Steps between C-alpha positions, in 0.01 A plus 500: 500500500830700446662306769431187311647643190811606668557163665435323175729736293786466744457129541516450131805721480664289778417177319634625167832620653547166671436331171762735330745443766451115488549532120824677533637249777410216260653655203827588695512162641447344160721711272700744739510874490699521185248324282188685606305601203326835418158372614642423849590860530170616346314307775681724761392802312155355494498459872601855551226613263232288670614655839464836349163425352377355833614811679325729240165293554530545865535877460197517280283366778673649814604854471284591196197307627441341165422839331621609148358709223414184293137453446414871567327706236649845398218665685596315818851593463417861453288502812788382724639782714882491451550587865282206628624178644315293232702694223823419681412140536380459131814682367733274707294187421512582125883543520529176681264317244729613222812374680313173552415453142849578390649258754257224407569544128879483554451188717274326250749549219787406722325168568422441140862564414610271773280226374619545135875474604419200714305331209793598271745323736294199503440471131843610375756368750332186609282381206632699208163502334505732214113536466479607860778734459290690230219511759720649754629763254145583397406530864785738561390718210142516638609576839718794366225634290226478755724643767566805282125532421400483858758750613396732216144491620583555859727795437 
């Protein structure tokens, strides 16, 4: 089961990185390096974040054996011996899980921002549609507000 997950996760990562690379090649070929937009660079950041997320997911299953302290009652936590192997695995898995949540959140909001910038480019530069421009501005406000809210909840 774990081997299937690892193969799937890294296969999806490889496909994603190839798509990002093809997007970059296409954009550079079309507009040149000097005219790349912010969303083009954000896709590189998204590729790095997705690589980090996949690596973190791998570590959840491999060295920590899928253990964390989520789903444990306070009594179960209190019953764990701090010198035991299970305690070490659960502490490491919990730290790994927190890093995974943070990386996932940053990746998700990076992709949302990238899509907003891309949509902004489509509506403003090419079509100059004022109504759609308002939608993009509203979307940017919502992404900012929800991002701040989610990070406040995580911390």
